[in-house]
C-alpha positions as CSV (number, residue, x, y, z in Angstrom):
1,M,83.6,98.6,122.8
2,S,87.3,99.1,122.9
3,L,90.7,97.5,123.7
4,I,91.9,98.2,127.2
5,K,95.0,96.1,127.5
6,S,97.1,93.7,125.3
7,E,99.8,91.4,126.6
8,K,101.9,88.6,125.1
9,L,102.3,85.6,127.4
10,E,104.7,82.7,127.3
11,K,104.5,79.8,124.8
12,S,102.8,81.8,122.0
13,R,99.8,82.9,124.0
14,A,98.3,86.3,124.4
15,E,95.7,88.1,126.4
16,I,93.5,91.1,125.7
17,Q,91.2,93.1,127.9
18,F,88.3,95.0,126.4
19,G,85.3,96.9,127.6
20,I,81.7,97.1,126.9
21,P,80.2,100.5,127.8
22,A,77.4,100.7,130.3
23,S,75.0,102.2,127.7
24,E,75.5,99.3,125.2
25,L,75.2,96.7,127.9
26,E,72.1,98.2,129.4
27,A,70.5,98.4,125.9
28,E,71.2,94.7,125.3
29,I,69.9,93.8,128.8
30,R,66.6,95.5,127.8
31,N,66.5,93.5,124.5
32,V,67.0,90.3,126.5
33,Y,64.3,91.5,129.0
34,K,61.8,92.0,126.2
35,K,62.4,88.5,124.9
36,E,62.3,86.8,128.3
37,V,59.6,88.7,130.1
38,V,56.8,87.2,128.0
39,K,57.6,83.8,129.7
40,M,57.6,85.2,133.2
41,N,54.8,85.1,135.8
42,V,55.3,87.9,138.4
43,P,52.8,88.3,141.2
44,G,50.6,91.4,140.8
45,F,51.2,91.6,137.0
46,R,49.8,90.0,134.0
47,K,52.1,87.4,132.4
48,G,54.7,89.2,130.3
49,K,53.9,92.7,131.7
50,A,56.2,93.0,134.7
51,P,58.6,96.0,134.5
52,L,62.3,95.4,134.4
53,A,62.8,97.3,137.7
54,I,60.4,94.9,139.5
55,I,62.0,91.8,138.0
56,R,65.4,93.0,139.1
57,K,64.1,93.7,142.5
58,L,62.7,90.2,142.8
59,Y,65.4,88.2,141.1
60,G,68.5,90.3,141.4
61,S,70.0,93.1,139.3
62,G,72.1,90.8,137.1
63,I,69.2,88.5,136.0
64,F,69.7,89.3,132.3
65,T,73.3,90.4,132.4
66,D,75.0,87.1,131.5
67,E,72.9,86.6,128.4
68,A,73.4,90.2,127.3
69,L,77.1,89.8,127.8
70,N,77.1,86.6,125.7
71,N,75.2,88.4,122.9
72,L,77.7,91.3,122.9
73,L,80.8,89.3,123.4
74,P,81.6,88.1,119.8
75,D,81.5,91.6,118.2
76,A,83.3,93.2,121.2
77,Y,86.1,90.6,121.0
78,E,86.5,91.0,117.2
79,S,86.5,94.8,117.5
80,A,89.2,94.8,120.2
81,L,91.3,92.1,118.4
82,K,91.4,94.3,115.3
83,E,93.3,96.9,117.3
84,T,96.1,94.3,117.8
85,E,98.4,92.5,115.4
86,Y,97.8,89.1,116.8
87,K,97.2,86.2,114.5
88,V,94.9,84.0,116.6
89,V,95.2,80.2,116.1
90,S,92.9,78.9,118.8
91,R,89.5,79.5,120.2
92,P,89.6,82.2,122.9
93,E,88.9,81.6,126.5
94,F,86.8,84.4,128.1
95,D,86.5,85.7,131.6
96,V,84.7,88.7,133.2
97,V,87.3,90.9,134.8
98,S,84.9,93.4,136.3
99,L,81.3,94.6,136.2
100,D,81.0,97.9,138.0
101,D,78.0,99.5,139.6
102,N,77.5,101.8,136.6
103,G,77.2,98.7,134.3
104,M,80.6,99.0,132.6
105,A,81.9,95.5,131.7
106,V,85.6,94.6,131.4
107,L,86.3,91.2,129.8
108,K,89.4,89.2,129.1
109,A,90.2,86.9,126.2
110,T,93.2,84.5,126.3
111,F,94.2,82.6,123.2
112,D,97.1,81.0,121.2
113,I,98.8,83.1,118.6
114,R,100.9,82.3,115.6
115,P,104.5,82.0,117.0
116,E,107.4,84.1,116.2
117,V,109.6,82.0,113.9
118,T,113.2,82.3,112.9
119,V,114.9,80.0,110.3
120,K,118.7,79.9,110.1
121,D,120.6,79.0,107.0
122,Y,117.7,78.5,104.7
123,K,119.9,79.3,101.7
124,G,122.4,76.7,100.6
125,I,120.8,73.7,102.2
126,K,122.7,70.6,101.2
127,A,120.7,67.6,100.0
128,E,121.3,64.5,97.9
129,R,119.2,63.6,94.9
130,D,118.9,60.0,93.9
131,V,119.6,59.1,90.3
132,T,118.3,55.8,89.1
133,E,119.5,54.3,85.8
134,V,116.7,52.6,83.9
135,T,117.9,49.1,83.1
136,D,116.7,46.6,80.4
137,E,115.5,44.4,83.2
138,M,113.1,47.2,84.4
139,V,111.8,47.7,80.9
140,E,111.2,44.0,80.4
141,S,109.5,43.7,83.8
142,D,107.0,46.4,82.9
143,I,106.4,44.9,79.5
144,K,105.8,41.4,81.0
145,A,103.3,43.0,83.5
146,A,101.4,44.5,80.5
147,Q,101.6,41.1,78.8
148,A,100.1,39.4,81.9
149,R,97.3,42.0,82.0
150,A,96.5,41.2,78.3
151,A,96.4,37.5,78.9
152,R,93.2,35.6,78.1
153,E,91.7,32.6,79.7
154,I,91.3,29.5,77.5
155,E,89.3,26.5,78.5
156,I,91.2,23.1,78.8
157,T,89.2,20.0,78.0
158,D,91.7,17.5,76.6
159,R,94.1,16.9,79.5
160,A,94.5,16.8,83.3
161,A,95.2,19.8,85.5
162,E,98.8,21.1,85.4
163,P,100.7,23.6,87.6
164,G,99.8,27.1,86.5
165,D,96.3,26.1,85.5
166,T,93.2,27.5,87.2
167,A,91.0,24.7,88.6
168,E,87.3,25.2,89.3
169,I,86.6,22.9,92.2
170,D,84.0,22.0,94.9
171,F,85.5,21.1,98.2
172,E,84.5,20.3,101.8
173,G,87.0,19.7,104.6
174,F,86.7,17.3,107.5
175,V,88.7,16.8,110.7
176,D,88.2,13.5,112.4
177,G,85.3,12.9,110.1
178,T,83.5,16.1,111.1
179,P,83.1,19.1,108.8
180,F,84.5,22.4,110.1
181,E,83.5,26.0,109.7
182,G,84.9,27.8,106.6
183,G,86.0,24.5,105.0
184,K,83.5,24.4,102.2
185,G,83.4,26.0,98.8
186,E,81.6,25.5,95.5
187,K,83.0,26.2,92.1
188,H,86.0,27.9,93.6
189,K,88.7,29.0,91.2
190,L,92.1,28.0,92.4
191,K,95.3,28.7,90.6
192,L,97.6,25.7,91.0
193,G,100.9,26.7,92.4
194,S,99.7,30.1,93.8
195,G,100.0,28.9,97.4
196,Q,96.5,30.1,98.1
197,F,95.5,27.0,99.9
198,I,97.1,24.9,102.7
199,P,100.5,23.5,101.8
200,G,100.1,20.3,99.8
201,F,96.5,20.9,98.7
202,E,97.2,22.3,95.2
203,D,99.8,19.6,94.5
204,Q,97.1,17.0,94.9
205,V,94.7,18.7,92.4
206,V,97.5,18.5,89.8
207,G,96.9,15.5,87.6
208,K,93.1,15.3,88.2
209,S,90.7,15.4,85.2
210,I,87.4,17.3,84.7
211,G,84.5,15.5,86.5
212,Q,86.8,13.5,88.8
213,E,86.0,13.3,92.5
214,F,88.9,12.9,94.8
215,D,90.2,13.3,98.4
216,V,93.0,15.7,99.3
217,N,94.8,14.9,102.5
218,V,96.7,17.8,104.3
219,T,97.8,18.9,107.7
220,F,97.2,22.4,108.9
221,P,100.3,24.3,109.8
222,E,101.1,24.7,113.5
223,D,100.8,28.5,113.2
224,Y,97.5,28.3,111.4
225,G,95.2,31.3,112.2
226,A,92.3,29.2,113.4
227,K,93.8,27.7,116.6
228,E,91.2,24.8,116.7
229,L,92.6,23.5,113.4
230,A,96.3,24.3,113.9
231,G,98.5,21.1,113.5
232,K,95.5,18.9,112.7
233,A,95.1,16.4,109.8
234,A,92.2,17.1,107.4
235,V,90.6,15.4,104.4
236,F,89.0,17.6,101.7
237,K,86.3,15.9,99.5
238,C,86.8,17.6,96.1
239,K,85.3,17.6,92.6
240,L,87.0,19.2,89.6
241,H,84.5,21.0,87.4
242,G,86.8,22.8,84.9
243,I,90.3,23.8,83.9
244,T,91.4,27.1,82.4
245,K,94.8,28.4,81.5
246,E,96.2,31.9,80.9
247,E,97.4,32.4,77.3
248,L,99.9,35.2,77.0
249,P,100.1,37.2,73.8
250,A,103.4,37.1,72.0
251,L,105.7,40.0,72.5
252,D,105.9,41.1,68.9
253,D,104.9,44.0,66.8
254,E,101.2,43.0,66.9
255,F,101.3,43.3,70.7
256,A,103.0,46.7,70.3
257,K,100.2,47.8,68.0
258,D,97.6,46.7,70.6
259,M,99.5,49.1,73.0
260,S,99.1,51.9,70.4
261,F,102.7,51.8,69.0
262,D,104.0,50.9,65.5
263,N,106.5,48.2,66.7
264,M,108.2,46.8,69.8
265,E,111.1,49.1,69.5
266,A,108.9,52.2,69.8
267,Y,106.9,50.5,72.6
268,R,110.1,49.7,74.6
269,A,111.3,53.2,74.1
270,D,108.1,54.6,75.6
271,V,108.2,52.1,78.5
272,R,111.8,53.2,79.3
273,S,110.8,56.9,79.1
274,K,107.8,56.4,81.5
275,I,110.0,54.4,84.0
276,A,112.5,57.2,83.9
277,E,109.7,59.8,84.5
278,R,108.5,57.8,87.5
279,Y,111.9,57.8,89.0
280,E,112.4,61.5,88.3
281,K,109.1,62.4,90.1
282,T,110.0,60.2,93.0
283,A,113.5,61.7,93.2
284,D,112.1,65.2,93.1
285,Q,109.7,64.5,96.0
286,V,112.4,62.7,98.1
287,T,114.8,65.5,97.5
288,E,112.2,68.1,98.4
289,N,111.4,66.2,101.7
290,R,115.1,66.1,102.5
291,I,115.4,69.9,102.0
292,L,112.4,70.5,104.1
293,D,113.7,68.2,106.9
294,V,116.8,70.4,107.1
295,L,114.7,73.6,106.9
296,I,112.4,72.7,109.8
297,G,115.5,71.5,111.7
298,N,116.9,75.0,111.4
299,M,113.7,76.6,112.7
300,E,113.2,78.0,116.1
301,A,109.6,78.6,117.3
302,E,107.3,77.9,120.3
303,I,104.5,76.2,118.5
304,P,101.3,76.0,120.5
305,E,99.6,72.7,120.8
306,S,96.4,74.1,119.3
307,M,98.0,74.4,115.9
308,Y,98.8,70.7,115.8
309,V,95.3,69.8,117.0
310,N,93.7,72.0,114.4
311,E,95.8,70.4,111.6
312,V,94.9,66.9,112.8
313,E,91.2,67.9,112.6
314,N,91.8,69.4,109.1
315,Q,93.4,66.2,107.9
316,L,90.6,64.1,109.4
317,R,88.0,66.2,107.5
318,E,89.9,65.8,104.3
319,Y,90.2,62.0,104.9
320,D,86.4,61.8,105.6
321,M,85.7,63.7,102.3
322,Q,88.0,61.3,100.5
323,L,86.2,58.3,101.9
324,R,82.8,59.8,101.1
325,S,83.9,60.4,97.5
326,N,84.4,56.6,97.3
327,G,81.1,55.8,98.9
328,L,82.4,55.2,102.4
329,D,82.6,57.2,105.6
330,L,84.6,57.2,108.9
331,N,82.2,54.9,110.7
332,T,82.5,52.3,107.9
333,Y,86.3,52.7,108.0
334,F,86.3,52.1,111.7
335,K,84.1,49.0,111.3
336,Y,86.5,47.4,108.8
337,T,89.7,48.4,110.5
338,G,88.8,48.1,114.1
339,Q,90.2,51.5,114.8
340,N,88.4,54.4,116.6
341,L,88.6,58.2,116.2
342,D,91.3,58.7,118.8
343,Q,93.5,56.1,117.1
344,L,93.0,57.7,113.8
345,R,93.9,61.1,115.3
346,E,97.1,59.5,116.7
347,N,98.0,58.2,113.2
348,F,97.6,61.6,111.7
349,R,99.6,63.4,114.4
350,P,103.1,63.0,113.0
351,R,102.1,64.2,109.5
352,A,100.1,67.1,111.1
353,E,103.1,68.2,113.2
354,R,105.4,68.2,110.1
355,S,102.8,70.1,108.0
356,V,102.5,72.8,110.6
357,K,106.3,73.1,111.0
358,V,106.9,73.2,107.2
359,R,104.3,75.9,106.7
360,L,105.6,78.1,109.5
361,A,109.2,77.7,108.3
362,L,108.2,78.6,104.7
363,E,106.2,81.6,105.8
364,A,109.2,82.8,107.8
365,V,111.3,82.5,104.6
366,A,108.7,84.5,102.7
367,D,108.7,87.2,105.3
368,A,112.5,87.4,105.3
369,E,112.8,87.5,101.5
370,N,109.7,89.7,101.0
371,I,108.1,87.1,98.8
372,A,104.6,87.8,97.5
373,P,102.5,86.6,94.6
374,T,101.8,88.9,91.6
375,D,98.3,89.8,90.5
376,E,98.9,87.6,87.5
377,E,99.8,84.6,89.7
378,I,96.7,85.1,91.8
379,E,94.5,85.2,88.8
380,A,96.2,82.1,87.4
381,E,95.6,80.3,90.7
382,Y,91.9,81.2,90.6
383,K,91.7,79.9,87.0
384,R,93.5,76.7,88.0
385,M,91.0,76.1,90.8
386,A,88.1,76.9,88.6
387,D,89.3,74.3,86.0
388,M,90.0,71.7,88.7
389,Y,86.5,72.0,90.2
390,G,84.7,72.7,86.9
391,M,83.4,76.1,88.2
392,E,83.6,79.7,86.9
393,A,86.5,81.7,88.4
394,D,84.0,84.3,89.8
395,K,82.3,81.5,91.8
396,I,85.6,80.4,93.1
397,R,86.4,84.0,94.2
398,E,83.1,84.0,96.2
399,V,84.1,80.9,98.3
400,V,87.9,81.3,98.4
401,A,89.2,84.5,99.9
402,K,92.0,86.3,98.1
403,D,94.0,86.5,101.3
404,D,93.9,82.7,101.6
405,V,95.1,82.3,97.9
406,C,97.9,84.8,98.5
407,A,99.0,83.0,101.7
408,D,99.2,79.6,99.9
409,L,101.0,81.1,96.9
410,R,103.5,82.8,99.2
411,V,104.3,79.4,100.7
412,Q,104.7,77.8,97.3
413,K,107.0,80.6,96.1
414,A,109.0,80.3,99.3
415,L,109.4,76.6,98.8
416,A,110.6,77.2,95.2
417,F,113.1,79.8,96.5
418,V,114.5,77.4,99.1
419,K,114.9,74.6,96.5
420,D,116.4,76.9,93.9
421,N,119.0,78.0,96.5
422,A,119.8,74.5,97.8
423,E,123.0,72.7,97.0
424,I,122.0,69.4,95.4
425,T,124.4,66.6,94.8
426,E,123.4,63.5,92.8
427,K,123.8,60.0,94.2
428,K,123.4,57.0,91.9
429,V,121.2,54.3,93.3
430,D,120.4,50.8,92.0
431,K,116.7,51.6,92.4
432,A,114.5,54.4,93.8
433,E,114.5,54.4,97.6
């Protein structure tokens, strides 16, 4: 089995021709014959005992050739491909070029290959970095959110319902004296003033006392979702079972201690620091994306469609795994969202295209700058993966090839190189964009 011809085609495609010697093909044909003859009834012979020559005479000389070629094809293709420098990125398409009288087979494989990539001006890329000043208002907003999370519900028994209270009510709605679907609830907790119910409903619960039964008269908005109710007057028969109110803790040193700090001053300083850290991380990511946008804009390559399709499928698999880790799957996702597989593929397409372009551009930078990971960096990456998955590093090595680790590290180092050589200017913003 050997390479006969290799040729690059347009748009990042290539073709190779390779041969399977007559002796190897004939040997495989005899293997197929031995497997298939036991099923064959040939006149004049016991079942499974007809000679190959007789079967060929009856059914044609090529009776077992196709199956023999299919059996030999994978190894023959891989062997021939190793004699080239092609990096194949798609499934090959096979054709038989010739099959001569002596049994020599010549086959052809056509496939997409990793494109030739050039990136201009990858050093000195100009990009802005957002700088956000952390204000006292931001700090107080975060503290008030923590205060709200620490609130406790207290039961109210000595007064009527007020705005801001949570009322526990039974209700049943009627239009023209007839109850309607979805208009009934029991012991429903409704925060008064939240706007959860139809406009005007919550206002009429205010002032009512526990145990009181009352009517609420409202009109459904003209743009109400259920068209059969839109614009119609309704009466809700209600009963108030209970009233609770959120009690917020005081923002004092005791509250700070509950948050694991000595006093409010220390707590506020920590909140400010964490807000600054959040904005820093966001600014880093936004700046990196701006740099990468310029980088792929400076790239020239004929990227085959198969690379985008493969990346979409990779992202689909990752998303399915993510859903499964949360007790769901794609079928459940489709049921709840009303989407289908083709629509989800379409949603992933822009991100997949960008991911392919970014990796190709960074690999081109790594090639141009002779960037490669050190042995220490490779070992550190295996250790990082082992720690992340809770496995021994040797086990990780068994399932993750060293070449794949090296390829990923080259891309990471190329990204660091591009960022280190970028020209970053800071831009003050009122808040992170």
